[in-house]
N, C-alpha and C positions, 0 to 999 in steps of 0.2 A: 579378661586381666592380660596384664603386659607382663613379658616373662624376658628374662635379661638376653636370652640369645634373639631376641627379635630385634629389626634396626626400623621398625616402625609401631608406632603407638597402637592398638587396636581397633580405636574409635575414629580419632580423627585423623589418624594416617602422619601425623606428625613425623620426624625423623626423630632418631634418637639422638641425644646430645653425644656431644664427642669424650665428654669427661663426665659419663654416664657413671664409671665403673669407679668412682672415687668416691662416691657416697653424697653427692651434694642432692639435697631438694632441690626441684625446678619448681618454682611455684605457680608460673605463667609466659606463656610465650613471650619473645620480646618483642612488641608491636606498639604503634603511636597509639592507637584506638585505645578507647576508654568508654565505660558503661557512664551514662548518665541518666537518671532518674526524673521527667519529667512531672510536675505536681498536678498541672493543668490535668493530662489526658491519664496520669498514674501509670505512665507506660516506661520501659527504658529506652532508651535510643542513642546512638554509637556516635563520637565524636571522635577526629584525630586531632592529634596533640602540639603536630607539628607543622599542619598545611587548617586547622579549624574547619574542616570540612565535616559533617554531620550529616546521619540519615537514619533511619529506623530500623532496615536490616543489620543483622547481624554481619562483618564484614569478614570475609573470606580468612583474611589474615588472622583473626582473633583463634581460627578454628572450630572445633564442633562444640558447643554448648557443654554446661557442666552434665556429669552424667544424672542429678536431680537438679531441675532449677527454680523449688521452693515456691515462691506465692508470684514472682514475676515470670513470664517468660522472656526467654531470649533471642528463639527463634534460630532457623536453621542456617549456618555459616554460607556466606554465598549467596543465599537464595532473594531472586526477586519478584517472590508470590504475591506480597502485598501491594506492588504496583501493579499487578498481573490483575488480580484482583479489584485495585481503581478503575482499571481501563475495562475491565470485563462489566462491572457496576452501570458504567455509562452509557452501553448499550443497551443492558438490559432495562433502564429509566427511562428511555428514547422509545419505546413499543410497550403494550397492555399486556398483563401476564395472560396467561392461557389457562383455560380450564382442564383441570387435571381428570374430573368425573364428572358424570349426568348425577349422581346422589351420594350421599356418605356410605362407607362399607359399611354391613349391618352387624361389623364386629364390634364396629365404634358407637355403637346404640346401648338403650339402656334399658333393660325392664323396665314395663311400666308400674308406678307404685315402688320402684327400687331406687327412692333419693338418696340413700345415705350412704355414704362415700367411706369406705374402711383405707384411710391412707397406710396401713402396716401392710393389708394386704395387697392392697392395688387394684381393688374392685368395689361394684356397689354388692349392697346386702341383697341376698336373693340371685345373686348370676351363680352358675351352675359349676363346679370345678371342671376343669378339661385339663389332662393331664397333658395334651399337645400344645398347650396356650405358650405360646412363643418360641414351639420350634418348627412349627411350618412355613415354609418361605413365606414371602412377603408377596399380599397381590398386588403389590402395583410399586413403580420404581419411578421416581423425581427423574426427569431428564432436565437437569440446570439450564443449558444450554438452549434449550428450544421453548421451555415453560415459563422463565423466571421473565419477571417484566413490572412496570410499575403496576401498583395498587392505589386502594384510596387511600391508605396509610401512611405512602409518599405525598400523597398531595395534603395531608393534614397540617398543621399547622404545630400542633402538641407534641411534647418531648415521647409520651409514652408512647411509644411504638415499639413493637414485640415483632418477632416472625413466626409463620403461619406455621403450627405442627402438620397440620393434613400436606402443606406442600411439602415440607422433606418429606413427607413417606411418599406424595407422590398422587394423594387422595383427595385434596381441596375441589368442591364443585363449584366456588364461587367466580374463578378468574382474577381478573383486575376489581371487583365490585368486592372481594375480600378487605375487611378492617386490617388483616396484617399481612407484615411485609414478603412477599414472593423474592426473595435473593437471599443472599450468604451476606454477613455482615464485614463492611470496610471499615477503617480509620476512623471515622465519624461514628458509625455505631459499636464500635468495639467501646469508645471514648462514654457514650452515654451509657451505657450497659454496663460499666465495670464501673458507676456508680450508686445501682441499685442491685445491692449484696443479697437480699431478700428474692427477689426472682430470676428463673434463668433467663434464658433468650428467646422462649414463649411466653413471658408473662405467667408462668406455674409459680407460685411458693416453694421454698427450698424448705429442706426441715432441717431440723438442728444437726442431726447425724445422718451419717448413710445405712439404706436397709441393713439388714443382715445377710442378704442374698447381692447386695452392692449392685441393685436393679433399681430403678425407678428416676424423680426428678434429680437427686444430688443433695447436697448440704452446704450449709452456712458455715460451718466449723473450719472444714477442707474443703479449701478450693481446689478440687481434680480437674484437673486437663487432661489426665490421660485416661486412655480407655482398655477393656481388657479385651481383646477379637478372638474371641475362639472359634473353632468351627472348621479351620484352615486344613485343606488337603494338599499339602506337603510336595506326595510322590506323582501329582499330578503336574506338576512344575517340572520344567526342565533341570532347577538347579533353586537352591532357596535364595539367590541372587533375584531371580527372575520373578518368584512370588513377592519378595521384599520390595521390588520397583514394580510392582503392580497393587500393592499397597500405598504405597505413595503417591502413584495416580489417583486412585481411586478416592482413599480419604483425603488427599490433599486437595480434591472437588468443594470441597467445602468449608473450608480454612484454613491456615496455615498452619503446616504439621511442620513440630519441631524437630522431634526423635521419632524413628520407629527401631523397636528393638525385637526382633524377630528371633523365637526362639523353637528352629524347624525341627528337632527331635522330638517335641511335645506338640507341633504344629497348634502355637499360639504364638499370640505377637502383641505387643503394649505400644500405644500409640499415642505419642504426645504431641499434642497441639499449642502452638503458643498463646495461644489466649482461650477462657474457658467458653465463651460463648459459640468458639469453632467447634469444640469438644461435645457441646452440647447439640449442636445441630447434625455436627457428625456423625452421633452416637445414635439420632433419631433416622437420620437417611438413612443408614448403614445397615440400623438394625435389621436381621432375617432376610440379607439380602446376599448374592452371590459374586463374587469375583469374576475370574475367568473361566471355572469349573464346575458351575453349580454347586456351590459349596450355601449352605443354609449357615451365617455367620451367627455365632452367639457375642452380643457386646452386651458390658455389662462395663462399671466405673470400677477401679484399678486400686487393688490395696496400695496403702506406702509399701514402698520397696523396702524390706529388711534389709536387703543388701547394706554392711557398716559403712563401704566408699557413697552409694548414694546418701545414705541419712546425712553424712560429712558433707556430701556435696549439696544437698539441698538448705542445712543450717548454715553454710559459708555464702551461697546464692543470698539468703535472705538478710546475711547482715552485711553483701555487699549492698544490697537493695535500701535497705533501712541507713547504712549509710550514707547512698549516694541521696537519699532523701530527706537527710540532714543538710545535706549540702544546698540542696535546691533550694530552701529555707534559706539559705543566709547564714548557717551554722558553720562553720571553721573547722574541718575536720584535721587534727595533729598539722604536720606543718608544708603538706602539702594543698592544702585548701586554699585553692583559686577559682575565680569564676570561670563558668565554661561558656562558651558561645550557643548562645539558642537555634534550634533547627533550623537551617539554612532560607526553607520555603515558607517560614514565618508563621506554616499552621496554626500549630500548638505547642509548639516548643518551646516554651518559657524557661526551661531552667536553669538555676544559677547552681555553679558549683560541681566540680569535676570529683568523678572518682578514678580511681587508677584502674577499674577490670578486674579480672579475677585474679584474687593471690596477691596482688599490689592493690590496697582500696583507698590508696589516699591519705592514710592514720599516720601516717609518718613513722619513722623508725623509733623502736622502744627506748626507753630514757633507760 
């Protein structure tokens, strides 16, 4: 929370307004950058209303993303992660994917005759209960920089391409002969995956609602992008800041991270990705893994934040996106509706209509 005696915002570190004691409500930073919705990719991008410059990454001048960002991710302010992933992907596609194991782990096999899968308990009928299930350290870990590469899926012409679950866990025995992708999603992959709400990044069918234990594949009704991370060992790090930096580094390897909320006194953290597919891959890749001090991470989908500030932020973020979506379809919103420039690179930013960013979204003054 922000207190009157603090000179900077607790989250985004913005300076306290000079007239803060006057009771004036500050809705947004004074910046020329605006959020615009691209209907083709179903993502938000940013346009400078003064220079007409456009970019996918959230400008640093806009400050940190809202406390909650609803359905559409905004990205971390000033982050260049998306461009880094694009360049990294080019190097991956120039080499064949490496085989990670000689055979599939025994824990991934099914008892003979146990062909009926119970989706509620997440196991095949006939499997024995194991109290240590999900608590042991992971058998392997994916080394993305060494093992990622092209596979048969990259060479295929069909659009039904999904990522390899076993590759994310470091256990794929097929290498470049695999029929699934052995890398992380980049811009084109994100756009393709956003069009299929019924399946996750690995091609698994999503359920209607989350499981009671918030484990499993995820659900259709609540497109969660936030991971609950338990099992942290805060005391083994020099400071909470060192632990948070470690979380940014290791979870950021699997997709663009938008925000990390570390609660050091409880040794838990909430990692929010910009895109849902990044959260799905990050969850499988980091499950039961260690950071720097031998932890066994317990990762589940996060519940909706009950904080009224977060609820209001998510609601406003969704309203902003819907207004931008309408403007992109040519619907004039209030008195400020006017065309927004498409993305400069012409890749897929064909949106029309300008939103006014957070707090002032181009709906015009009240009558």
